[in-house]
C-alpha positions as CSV (number, residue, x, y, z in Angstrom):
1,M,0.0,0.0,0.0
2,Q,1.4,3.4,-1.0
3,R,2.1,5.9,1.8
4,L,0.8,9.3,1.0
5,N,2.5,10.9,3.9
6,G,5.8,9.7,2.6
7,L,5.5,11.8,-0.5
8,T,7.6,15.0,-0.6
9,F,7.8,18.0,-2.9
10,R,11.4,17.1,-3.7
11,Q,10.4,13.7,-4.9
12,L,7.6,15.0,-7.1
13,W,9.9,17.8,-8.5
14,A,12.5,15.1,-9.4
15,L,9.8,13.0,-11.1
16,Q,8.6,16.0,-13.2
17,A,12.1,17.2,-14.1
18,V,13.4,13.7,-15.2
19,S,10.2,13.3,-17.2
20,E,10.6,16.6,-19.0
21,T,14.4,16.3,-19.7
22,G,14.6,12.5,-20.1
23,S,17.8,12.6,-18.1
24,I,18.8,12.5,-14.5
25,T,21.9,14.7,-15.2
26,Q,19.8,17.4,-16.9
27,A,17.1,17.2,-14.3
28,A,19.8,17.7,-11.6
29,E,21.0,20.8,-13.4
30,F,17.5,22.2,-13.7
31,L,16.8,21.5,-10.0
32,H,20.3,22.8,-8.9
33,L,21.0,19.4,-7.3
34,T,23.6,16.7,-7.9
35,P,22.6,13.6,-10.0
36,P,23.0,11.3,-7.0
37,A,20.6,13.5,-5.1
38,V,18.0,13.3,-7.9
39,H,18.5,9.5,-8.1
40,T,18.0,9.2,-4.3
41,Q,14.7,11.1,-4.6
42,L,13.4,8.9,-7.3
43,K,14.5,5.7,-5.5
44,T,12.7,6.8,-2.4
45,L,9.6,7.7,-4.4
46,E,9.5,4.3,-6.1
47,E,10.0,2.5,-2.7
48,N,7.2,4.5,-1.3
49,M,4.9,3.8,-4.2
50,S,6.0,0.1,-4.5
51,C,6.4,0.4,-8.2
52,P,8.9,1.9,-10.8
53,M,8.2,5.4,-12.1
54,F,10.5,5.1,-15.1
55,Y,11.9,2.6,-17.6
56,R,14.9,3.0,-20.0
57,N,13.9,3.6,-23.6
58,G,15.9,2.4,-26.6
59,T,18.2,5.5,-26.6
60,G,19.1,5.2,-23.0
61,G,16.7,8.0,-21.8
62,F,14.0,7.8,-19.1
63,E,10.3,7.3,-19.9
64,L,7.5,7.3,-17.5
65,T,5.7,4.1,-16.6
66,A,1.9,4.0,-16.5
67,E,2.1,4.5,-12.8
68,G,4.6,7.4,-13.2
69,K,2.2,9.1,-15.7
70,V,-0.6,9.0,-13.2
71,L,1.6,10.5,-10.4
72,L,3.0,13.1,-12.7
73,Q,-0.5,14.3,-13.7
74,A,-1.3,14.5,-10.0
75,Q,1.9,16.6,-9.4
76,I,0.9,19.0,-12.2
77,Q,-2.6,19.4,-10.9
78,S,-1.5,19.9,-7.3
79,H,1.2,22.4,-8.4
80,Q,-1.4,24.4,-10.3
81,A,-3.8,24.3,-7.3
82,L,-1.0,25.5,-4.9
83,W,-0.1,28.4,-7.2
84,S,-3.8,29.3,-7.4
85,A,-4.0,29.2,-3.6
86,M,-0.9,31.4,-3.3
87,R,-2.4,34.0,-5.7
88,E,-5.6,33.9,-3.7
89,I,-3.8,34.4,-0.4
90,E,-1.9,37.3,-1.9
91,A,-5.1,38.8,-3.1
92,L,-6.7,38.4,0.3
93,R,-3.6,39.9,2.0
94,K,-3.8,42.9,-0.3
95,G,-7.5,43.3,0.0
96,L,-8.2,42.3,-3.6
97,A,-10.5,39.4,-2.6
98,G,-12.4,38.1,0.4
99,S,-15.6,38.5,2.3
100,V,-16.6,41.5,4.5
101,T,-19.8,41.9,6.6
102,L,-20.8,45.5,7.0
103,G,-23.3,46.3,9.8
104,V,-25.4,49.5,9.4
105,V,-27.9,50.9,11.8
106,S,-31.4,51.1,10.3
107,T,-31.2,54.9,9.8
108,G,-28.2,54.3,7.5
109,K,-30.3,52.1,5.1
110,Y,-31.1,55.3,3.1
111,F,-27.5,55.5,1.9
112,A,-25.8,52.2,2.7
113,P,-27.0,50.2,-0.4
114,S,-25.6,52.8,-2.8
115,L,-22.4,52.9,-0.8
116,V,-22.1,49.1,-1.1
117,A,-22.8,49.3,-4.8
118,D,-19.9,51.8,-5.2
119,I,-17.6,49.5,-3.1
120,K,-18.5,46.5,-5.3
121,Q,-17.8,48.5,-8.4
122,R,-14.4,49.4,-7.1
123,H,-13.6,46.0,-5.6
124,P,-15.7,43.4,-7.5
125,E,-13.8,40.5,-6.1
126,I,-14.7,41.3,-2.5
127,D,-18.0,39.7,-1.3
128,I,-19.8,42.2,0.8
129,H,-22.7,41.3,3.1
130,L,-24.9,44.1,4.3
131,N,-26.5,43.6,7.8
132,I,-29.0,46.3,8.8
133,G,-30.6,46.5,12.3
134,N,-31.4,48.9,15.1
135,R,-28.6,50.1,17.4
136,D,-29.0,47.4,20.0
137,Q,-29.0,44.6,17.3
138,T,-26.0,46.1,15.6
139,I,-24.0,46.4,18.9
140,S,-25.0,42.8,19.8
141,N,-23.8,41.5,16.4
142,L,-20.5,43.5,16.8
143,R,-19.9,41.9,20.2
144,N,-20.7,38.4,18.8
145,N,-18.0,38.8,16.2
146,A,-20.6,38.8,13.4
147,L,-19.5,42.1,11.8
148,D,-16.2,43.2,10.3
149,L,-17.2,46.9,10.0
150,V,-20.0,49.0,11.4
151,I,-21.6,52.3,10.4
152,M,-23.6,53.9,13.2
153,G,-24.4,57.2,14.7
154,R,-22.8,56.8,18.1
155,P,-20.0,54.4,19.1
156,A,-20.9,51.7,21.6
157,N,-19.2,52.4,24.9
158,Q,-19.2,48.8,26.0
159,T,-17.5,47.5,22.9
160,P,-13.8,48.3,22.2
161,T,-13.7,49.7,18.7
162,S,-11.6,52.1,16.6
163,E,-13.7,54.9,15.2
164,I,-13.4,57.0,12.1
165,V,-15.7,60.0,11.7
166,L,-17.5,59.9,8.3
167,G,-19.5,63.1,8.4
168,D,-22.3,65.0,10.1
169,H,-25.6,63.4,11.0
170,P,-28.3,66.0,11.6
171,H,-31.5,65.2,13.4
172,I,-34.6,67.4,13.1
173,I,-38.2,67.5,14.3
174,I,-40.7,66.9,11.5
175,L,-44.4,67.7,11.2
176,P,-47.0,68.1,8.4
177,P,-46.6,71.3,6.3
178,S,-50.1,72.4,7.4
179,H,-49.2,71.9,11.1
180,S,-49.7,75.0,13.4
181,L,-46.0,74.8,14.4
182,A,-44.7,74.8,10.9
183,N,-43.1,77.9,9.4
184,R,-42.7,79.5,12.9
185,E,-39.4,81.2,13.8
186,Y,-39.5,79.8,17.3
187,V,-41.5,77.1,19.1
188,S,-41.5,76.7,22.9
189,A,-40.9,73.4,24.7
190,D,-44.4,73.4,26.1
191,E,-45.8,73.7,22.6
192,I,-43.7,70.7,21.4
193,L,-44.8,68.6,24.3
194,S,-48.5,69.4,23.7
195,Y,-48.4,67.2,20.7
196,Q,-48.0,63.4,20.6
197,F,-44.5,62.4,19.9
198,I,-43.9,59.5,17.4
199,T,-40.9,57.5,18.5
200,R,-38.9,54.4,17.4
201,E,-38.8,51.2,19.3
202,M,-36.7,50.6,22.4
203,G,-33.1,50.0,21.4
204,S,-33.1,52.5,18.6
205,G,-30.5,55.2,18.6
206,T,-33.1,57.7,17.4
207,R,-35.4,56.8,20.3
208,I,-32.5,57.4,22.8
209,L,-31.7,60.8,21.2
210,A,-35.4,61.9,21.2
211,T,-35.8,61.0,24.8
212,R,-32.7,62.9,25.8
213,Y,-33.7,66.0,23.8
214,L,-37.2,66.1,25.3
215,E,-35.8,65.7,28.8
216,Q,-33.3,68.5,28.1
217,I,-35.8,71.1,26.9
218,A,-38.5,70.2,29.5
219,P,-36.9,68.3,32.5
220,G,-39.4,66.1,34.3
221,S,-42.3,67.0,32.0
222,S,-44.6,64.3,30.8
223,Y,-45.7,63.9,27.2
224,Q,-47.7,61.5,25.1
225,T,-45.9,59.1,22.8
226,M,-46.7,56.6,20.1
227,E,-44.1,53.9,19.4
228,V,-43.5,52.5,15.9
229,D,-40.8,50.1,14.5
230,S,-39.3,52.0,11.6
231,N,-38.4,55.4,10.2
232,E,-40.8,54.8,7.3
233,T,-43.7,54.3,9.7
234,I,-42.7,57.5,11.6
235,K,-42.8,59.5,8.4
236,Q,-46.2,58.1,7.3
237,A,-47.6,58.7,10.9
238,V,-46.4,62.3,10.8
239,I,-47.8,62.9,7.3
240,A,-51.1,61.5,8.5
241,G,-51.2,64.0,11.3
242,L,-50.8,61.5,14.2
243,G,-48.0,63.6,15.8
244,I,-44.6,65.0,15.4
245,A,-41.2,63.3,15.6
246,L,-37.5,63.7,16.0
247,I,-35.8,61.9,13.2
248,S,-32.5,61.7,11.2
249,A,-32.6,64.4,8.5
250,H,-31.0,61.8,6.2
251,T,-34.2,59.7,6.2
252,V,-36.5,62.5,5.0
253,T,-34.6,64.4,2.3
254,E,-37.1,63.4,-0.4
255,E,-40.2,64.2,1.7
256,L,-38.8,67.6,2.5
257,K,-38.0,68.3,-1.2
258,T,-41.6,67.4,-2.2
259,R,-43.0,69.3,0.8
260,R,-44.8,66.4,2.2
261,L,-43.0,67.2,5.5
262,A,-41.9,70.4,7.2
263,I,-39.2,71.2,9.8
264,L,-39.9,72.5,13.2
265,R,-37.5,75.5,13.8
266,R,-35.7,76.1,17.1
267,P,-32.2,77.5,17.9
268,D,-31.2,74.1,19.3
269,L,-32.2,72.3,16.1
270,P,-31.0,70.5,14.1
271,I,-29.0,68.3,16.5
272,I,-25.8,67.5,14.8
273,R,-24.5,64.1,15.6
274,K,-21.8,62.2,13.7
275,W,-21.7,59.1,11.5
276,Y,-18.8,56.7,12.5
277,L,-17.1,53.8,10.8
278,L,-16.2,51.3,13.5
279,T,-13.8,48.4,13.4
280,P,-13.5,46.0,16.4
281,K,-10.2,46.3,18.2
282,Y,-10.1,42.6,19.2
283,K,-10.4,41.5,15.5
284,E,-7.4,41.7,13.2
285,P,-8.7,43.3,10.0
286,T,-8.2,41.4,6.7
287,G,-6.8,42.9,3.6
288,A,-10.4,43.1,2.2
289,T,-11.6,45.0,5.3
290,K,-8.7,47.4,5.1
291,A,-9.5,48.0,1.4
292,I,-13.1,48.9,2.2
293,V,-12.1,51.1,5.1
294,D,-9.7,53.0,2.7
295,F,-12.4,53.3,0.0
296,I,-15.0,54.7,2.4
297,Q,-12.6,57.2,3.8
298,Q,-11.7,58.4,0.4
299,Q,-15.3,59.2,-0.4
300,N,-15.3,62.0,2.3
301,G,-19.0,61.4,3.1
302,S,-20.1,62.1,-0.5
303,Y,-22.6,59.2,-0.2
304,L,-24.5,60.9,2.7
305,P,-27.8,62.5,1.8
306,K,-27.6,66.2,1.4
307,F,-29.6,68.3,3.9
308,Q,-30.2,72.0,4.1
309,C,-31.9,73.4,7.1
């Protein structure tokens, strides 16, 4: 029975070189070895395979036996596979291939798909997975090592990450254009709290910001809320006249352009937060991850929706 673990690269190289040159002496020159060294490699190979690899032809040269031809074909195929693997490893190392999972908080879904499309156009060999969830879900996925990169509005204090600022993230209070508070130069805190506030679900970054803002402008005051599970539902609820809402300006650019929504004006609005690109400190970034980080930084926030107060 042949012993696969007894095979070595040197034996297979000797087999191929003698096959191609027809001579142990010429094979030795090609391999930068001595003829006895090549002979020893072939003898060990034949002992391991329990059969001859060559026979002498009529001119004194070496010809492969049937068994030798089978093994040479395997050597050629394995050599090609190894070179292919080396090229793929080099591509991975340089960020020219690989797989990256990008986590984005739900507010970022208004620009993340187009950003991913731009990345794929620039790096078609990198397989990008887009994972969208609310803030708590995204932080949980980051902690569980399920994400390579994250775009979110506020870094998670409990998770060690490296942060890169991508650009401004303005938040505004929206209301229907016909609302009594629309087109006013100033609106008091009491007037704001007199209307139902449409909020996102618990765990949402927008919900946290809205709660903090209302507590800041009217500490200890009570107000009526209506909870919904998406920015789209918030927009439709406000358009329908169910209340007003604090929301990312990047989620309502189209509605503001078409005047389906209006902005509540106060000196403390908009609230300017930041978009961050996060990478986990405990996870060594791959070449593909580094390539995407570089690409996103080079865009200088050009993919972010344009907002004018």
